[in-house]
N, C-alpha and C positions, 0 to 999 in steps of 0.2 A: 538523574537518569539522562543518558545520552543515546540518541538514536541516529545511526548512519544508514539512511535508506538509499540503497543503490538501485540501479536499473535492473539488476538481476538478483541481488541478495542484500540483506540488511543485517546490521550488527547492533546489539544492545549492550550498553555498558553502564555501570554505576560507580560512583566515587565512594570508596570506603577505606578506612584504615590508612589514610594518607596515600592511597593509590587508586588505580582504576581497574575494576574487574570486568572482563567481558563475560556476559552471561550465556548460558547454553539454553537451547530451546527444548521442546518436548522430546526430541530425539538425541539429546545431549550434544548437539552440534553448535558451534560458535557463530554460525551464520544461518539465517533463515531466508528462504526464497521470498523475494518481494513480489508476491503474487496474490491475487484475489480471484477466486473461482466460484462457480455456481453449478450445482449438479441437478438442478430442477427442483429439488426439495429443500436444499440448505446451502448456506454460504460456506465456502472453504477458504482457509487462509494459510499462507506460508507453505509448510511441507505438504499439508493436505491438498492445497490447490495445485502444487507441483505434481502430485500423483494423479490428479484429475486431468491435467494438461494432456497426458498421453492418450486418454480416452476421448476427451472432448475439448480440443484446443479452442474451439469457437466460444467457449464459456469461461476462459481463463484470461485474466488481464494483468499486465504489469502497470499499476496505476501511475508510477512516476513518469512513464513515457507519455502519459496523456496530459500531464500538467504543463500547460503553456502553449502547445501547438495551436495555431489559428485555424486549422482545418484538419479533418480526418485524412485527407489526401496527402498532407505534408509529412505524415509518419512513414519513415522508411527504416527497416523493412516493415511492411504493413502487417499488423497482427491478424490472426485468424478471426478474432472477435468482430462482431458487427459494430462499426463505429458510425456516429452521427456528428455533424457539426451543427451546433445550435445557433440561434439568431445572434447571440453576442460573440460568436466566433469560437467558443470553447468546444472541446471535444467530449463526447459522452459515449458510453458503451451500452449496447442493447444485448441482454442475455435472457435465457430462460430461467425463471426463478419462481418457485411456488406455483407451478402450473401456468404461468403466464409470461409474456414477454415484458421485461422491465428495463427501463433506461436509468442508468446511474451516471452522474457527472464525475469528472475526474476528481473533484474535491471529495465527493462522497466515497469513492473507491479508495482514495488515499487515506481518508479518515478510518475506513474499515481496517486497513493494514496497520496504521498507527495504533489503533485501539488494541489490535492483536499483539503487537510488539510490547505495548505498555502492560498488557495483562501478563505477559511472560515475565516482565520485570517485577510486577507486583507479586506474582507467585513466589519468586525468589526472595523478595524483600519481606513478604509476610503482611504487607499492608498497602494501602493506596499510595501512589506517588502523584503529587500534584504539580511538580515542575519538571520540565524536560528541555534539553537542548537537542534540536534537530538540525543535523548537518544538511546543507544544501550546496549544490555546485556553485562555484564562483561565477559561472557564466549565467546563472539564473537572473532573469529580469525582475524588476520590482513587482510586476504582475504575477510571475511565477512564485516569488517569495511570499506574496500575499495569499496565493492559493494554498501554499503549505501551511501558513498560519491559520487560514480558514479551516483546513482539514484538521489541524491540531485542536482547534476550539470545538469542532464537531465531534472529535474523538473523546473529548473530555480531558 
């Protein structure tokens, strides 16, 4: 399984029959929006989060953008979602979820997206996939790479 998680969209690929196949999502598209959203009652991922963004931009996050910045103020352009900078300098997002304000770290949000992408691959494959290659930008620091690894572990 190979995951290329971009700032705006993600691509899922699997190696088979001596080649690489790019998988399609639930809408038969080869790329999936790299978004996590909340509509008050449930979590929305990918295409569903993209649809939520037009109604409620303050509750939709592009998790990759949150991995690494040392403060919420350093993000440009600034997303509509409410961001916080924690004591360790990492950025987290505050959203309305299940009737209350909840705060999710960048790693938690990234893990939600990774789990969604892996589930798409597992549906195609017909069984659980235990190994994955996740592409990260060459400019990522060791700290950002570790955050991606932490998210992957959290996603299973």
